[in-house]
Structures are given as C-alpha cells and as structure tokens.
LUMTI-627392 format. One record per atom (N, C-alpha, C): residue in three letters; x, y, z. Coordinates in pm, whole numbers, padded with zeros to 5 digits, always signed. Layout:
residues N
alaXYZ;...
END
This chain:
residues 119
unk-06971+02205+04701;unk-06862+02113+04684;unk-06787+02101+04815;unk-06763+01977+04854;unk-06692+01948+04978;unk-06565+01870+04942;unk-06444+01927+04963;unk-06321+01857+04928;unk-06305+01719+04992;unk-06376+01694+05100;unk-06366+01564+05166;unk-06468+01463+05113;unk-06554+01508+05022;unk-06658+01421+04968;unk-06649+01418+04815;unk-06588+01313+04757;unk-06573+01306+04612;unk-06705+01313+04536;unk-06813+01270+04596;unk-06943+01271+04528;unk-07001+01411+04512;unk-06940+01509+04579;unk-06990+01646+04568;unk-06931+01719+04446;unk-06842+01654+04373;unk-06779+01716+04255;unk-06858+01683+04130;unk-06847+01769+04030;unk-06917+01753+03904;unk-06830+01673+03806;unk-06833+01540+03819;unk-06755+01454+03730;unk-06830+01434+03600;unk-06755+01442+03492;unk-06811+01426+03358;unk-06724+01329+03279;unk-06780+01272+03174;unk-06704+01188+03081;unk-06729+01241+02942;unk-06624+01232+02860;unk-06636+01279+02723;unk-06551+01192+02633;unk-06603+01160+02515;unk-06528+01082+02416;unk-06458+01179+02322;unk-06326+01164+02307;unk-06246+01251+02222;unk-06237+01194+02081;unk-06189+01274+01984;unk-06176+01224+01847;unk-06085+01101+01836;unk-05996+01082+01932;unk-05909+00964+01932;unk-05987+00837+01962;unk-06112+00853+02010;unk-06194+00740+02046;unk-06186+00705+02194;unk-06091+00768+02265;unk-06078+00742+02408;unk-06173+00831+02487;unk-06216+00778+02598;unk-06305+00851+02687;unk-06225+00904+02804;unk-06241+01032+02833;unk-06175+01095+02947;unk-06278+01126+03053;unk-06239+01105+03176;unk-06319+01151+03288;unk-06253+01278+03338;unk-06333+01381+03359;unk-06279+01507+03406;unk-06375+01566+03508;unk-06323+01658+03583;unk-06401+01725+03686;unk-06424+01869+03640;unk-06548+01907+03620;unk-06584+02041+03575;unk-06645+02117+03692;unk-06566+02204+03749;unk-06613+02283+03863;unk-06625+02429+03821;unk-06731+02462+03754;unk-06754+02599+03710;unk-06802+02682+03829;unk-06731+02792+03859;unk-06774+02874+03973;unk-06913+02932+03951;unk-06985+02953+04058;unk-07121+03008+04047;unk-07119+03150+03991;unk-07008+03223+04014;unk-06997+03360+03964;unk-06915+03366+03834;unk-06913+03260+03759;unk-06835+03253+03634;unk-06882+03358+03534;unk-06786+03432+03480;unk-06812+03530+03374;unk-06727+03490+03254;unk-06792+03455+03145;unk-06725+03397+03029;unk-06603+03478+02983;unk-06614+03608+02976;unk-06504+03690+02925;unk-06401+03727+03031;unk-06430+03702+03158;unk-06340+03745+03265;unk-06277+03631+03345;unk-06355+03530+03377;unk-06305+03423+03463;unk-06211+03332+03383;unk-06088+03310+03435;unk-05996+03222+03362;unk-06039+03076+03369;unk-06006+03003+03265;unk-06027+02859+03263;unk-05897+02794+03307;unk-05906+02702+03403;unk-05789+02632+03453;unk-05793+02487+03406;unk-05682+02441+03351;unk-05667+02301+03315;unk-05566+02243+03412;unk-05611+02156+03502;unk-05524+02096+03604;unk-05487+01956+03558;unk-05358+01932+03541;unk-05310+01803+03490;unk-05238+01731+03603;unk-05291+01616+03642;unk-05228+01541+03750;unk-05117+01451+03696;unk-05037+01400+03785;unk-04929+01308+03749;unk-04976+01164+03754;unk-04882+01074+03740;unk-04911+00931+03744;unk-04848+00874+03869;unk-04918+00793+03942;unk-05046+00726+03918;unk-05162+00797+03986;unk-05158+00926+03997;unk-05260+01001+04070;unk-05389+01012+03990;unk-05491+01070+04054;unk-05623+01089+03994;unk-05664+01235+04007;unk-05775+01270+03944;unk-05829+01406+03952;unk-05849+01448+04097;unk-05876+01353+04184;unk-05909+01383+04323;unk-05792+01450+04396;unk-05671+01434+04345;unk-05555+01502+04406;unk-05568+01654+04398;unk-05648+01702+04305;unk-05669+01846+04288;unk-05790+01895+04367;unk-05852+01813+04448;unk-05981+01847+04512;unk-05976+01976+04591;unk-05863+02011+04648;unk-05856+02135+04726;unk-05835+02256+04636;unk-05784+02234+04515;unk-05764+02344+04421;unk-05889+02372+04338;unk-05963+02272+04307;unk-06080+02289+04220;unk-06207+02293+04296;unk-06195+02296+04412;unk-06321+02296+04479;unk-06400+02173+04419;unk-06257+00723+03547;unk-06170+00627+03473;unk-06165+00657+03324;unk-06072+00719+03306;unk-06063+00740+03162;unk-06015+00613+03096;unk-06025+00607+02961;unk-05973+00492+02887;unk-05822+00494+02896;unk-05763+00379+02907;unk-05617+00368+02920;unk-05564+00294+02798;unk-05502+00366+02704;unk-05452+00299+02584;unk-05339+00201+02619;unk-05328+00096+02540;unk-05223-00004+02559;unk-05090+00039+02498;unk-05094+00122+02397;unk-04974+00165+02325;unk-04898+00271+02405;unk-04775+00241+02448;unk-04698+00339+02526;unk-04673+00471+02452;unk-04673+00467+02319;unk-04650+00589+02241;unk-04760+00693+02264;unk-04876+00648+02309;unk-04987+00740+02333;unk-04977+00810+02467;unk-04873+00779+02544;unk-04851+00843+02673;unk-04740+00948+02668;unk-04692+00981+02550;unk-04588+01083+02541;unk-04649+01220+02573;unk-04569+01312+02626;unk-04623+01446+02652;unk-04685+01509+02527;unk-04625+01487+02411;unk-04678+01543+02286;unk-04818+01488+02258;unk-04834+01356+02269;unk-04964+01294+02242;unk-05068+01338+02345;unk-05030+01341+02471;unk-05124+01382+02576;unk-05162+01529+02564;unk-05068+01614+02522;unk-05100+01756+02500;unk-05205+01769+02391;unk-05193+01688+02287;unk-05294+01688+02181;unk-05431+01648+02233;unk-05433+01552+02325;unk-05562+01511+02382;unk-05618+01619+02474;unk-05534+01694+02541;unk-05583+01805+02623;unk-05647+01910+02532;unk-05584+01936+02417;unk-05643+02030+02320;unk-05776+01977+02269;unk-05782+01846+02241;unk-05908+01785+02197;unk-06016+01800+02304;unk-05977+01783+02430;unk-06073+01798+02540;unk-06127+01941+02545;unk-06039+02039+02532;unk-06083+02179+02533;unk-06174+02208+02414;unk-06142+02151+02297;unk-06228+02168+02179;unk-06366+02107+02205;unk-06368+01987+02262;unk-06495+01920+02289;unk-06579+01997+02390;unk-06512+02069+02480;unk-06583+02150+02579;unk-06610+02292+02531;unk-06570+02320+02405;unk-06591+02451+02342;unk-06520+02564+02418;unk-06401+02535+02469;unk-06319+02638+02534;unk-06233+02702+02427;unk-06260+02827+02397;unk-06192+02898+02290;unk-06084+02994+02339;unk-06101+03045+02461;unk-06007+03147+02510;unk-05882+03080+02568;unk-05771+03155+02575;unk-05649+03101+02634;unk-05672+03060+02780;unk-05606+02953+02820;unk-05628+02894+02952;unk-05503+02901+03039;unk-05522+02879+03166;unk-05411+02865+03261;unk-05392+02715+03280;unk-05271+02667+03248;unk-05239+02525+03260;unk-05159+02507+03389;unk-05208+02420+03476;unk-05144+02394+03605;unk-05116+02244+03611;unk-04989+02209+03639;unk-04953+02067+03639;unk-04875+02031+03763;unk-04878+01902+03791;unk-04810+01846+03908;unk-04740+01717+03867;unk-04619+01697+03917;unk-04549+01570+03904;unk-04536+01532+03755;unk-04578+01412+03718;unk-04566+01368+03580;unk-04661+01440+03484;unk-04750+01522+03537;unk-04834+01604+03450;unk-04757+01721+03391;unk-04643+01758+03452;unk-04567+01875+03406;unk-04517+01861+03262;unk-04458+01748+03221;unk-04415+01739+03080;unk-04530+01757+02982;unk-04648+01708+03016;unk-04764+01728+02930;unk-04801+01875+02925;unk-04797+01942+03040;unk-04829+02085+03044;unk-04728+02166+02963;unk-04600+02135+02977;unk-04496+02206+02900;unk-04517+02184+02751;unk-04549+02061+02713;unk-04573+02031+02573;unk-04696+02106+02522;unk-04801+02111+02602;unk-04921+02186+02563;unk-04887+02333+02542;unk-04817+02392+02638;unk-04786+02535+02632;unk-04698+02571+02513;unk-04606+02483+02475;unk-04520+02513+02360;unk-04587+02479+02228;unk-04673+02379+02228;unk-04742+02339+02106;unk-04864+02426+02076;unk-04928+02475+02181;unk-05051+02554+02167;unk-05033+02690+02235;unk-04936+02765+02190;unk-04906+02894+02255;unk-05026+02988+02254;unk-05105+02983+02146;unk-05221+03074+02135;unk-05333+03035+02231;unk-05328+02913+02283;unk-05431+02866+02376;unk-05387+02874+02522;unk-05262+02918+02543;unk-05206+02919+02678;unk-05190+03062+02728;unk-05259+03093+02835;unk-05247+03223+02900;unk-05131+03222+03000;unk-05118+03112+03074;unk-05011+03097+03173;unk-04986+02949+03198;unk-04866+02920+03249;unk-04828+02784+03282;unk-04772+02783+03423;unk-04823+02694+03507;unk-04777+02681+03646;unk-04743+02534+03667;unk-04623+02512+03721;unk-04585+02373+03747;unk-04499+02368+03872;
END
C-alpha cells in the first residue's frame, strides 16, 4: 500500500440492509491476529472521502432524505456495515470533523461494540 497511490488500497463495496451501497477501504494488516489485532473504524467528515485517512490506514449511495444523515442514523449504518463484514468484537472508533457526531452516537448507542473512541 502506497499512501500516495489510491489504487494501491483495497477498496470494497457492500450493500447494507437499508439498501444503500457503501464504499469502504479494508486494509487488513498482513500480521492480523483475529483475537489480538484491534479493528479500527475510521469515520471521515463531510465533504471528505476515505482517502483523507490514507496515512492512517495504510462512492457510496447518497440518500436524498436529510433525516438519513443524522448521527443516529449514520451510527446505525456503521453497525450494519460491521455486521455485514462479520465484525463481532469491540472496535476502536476514530473520527474526524463531521464524522465525530456519528462516532459519538455509535459509541453511546453500541457501547458493547465500542472498545475505544478517538476524535
């Protein structure tokens, strides 16, 4: 993975139960150990993209309804994403800018799924 080359990242797309498709970057370390290595969920702000996290991690569908952009609704979609990826253990949630309210909502709504919160 080269932070200066977006094509070197493992971009994936997944359809959530809401029917929306999310694009995410899955950078699983080569030395990943399921029971030991923490899972990081990096939430960017608006109008930024996943690429803003390129130094930390080594088009999703855009709903028209503004109510679907609330931190509560987006936190639910982050949980759906983790479910779709079969992530069962508590995660470290890291957020930036407008991603912070979503991270705070996730951490308070899904306390059992949150190991730590960084914003």
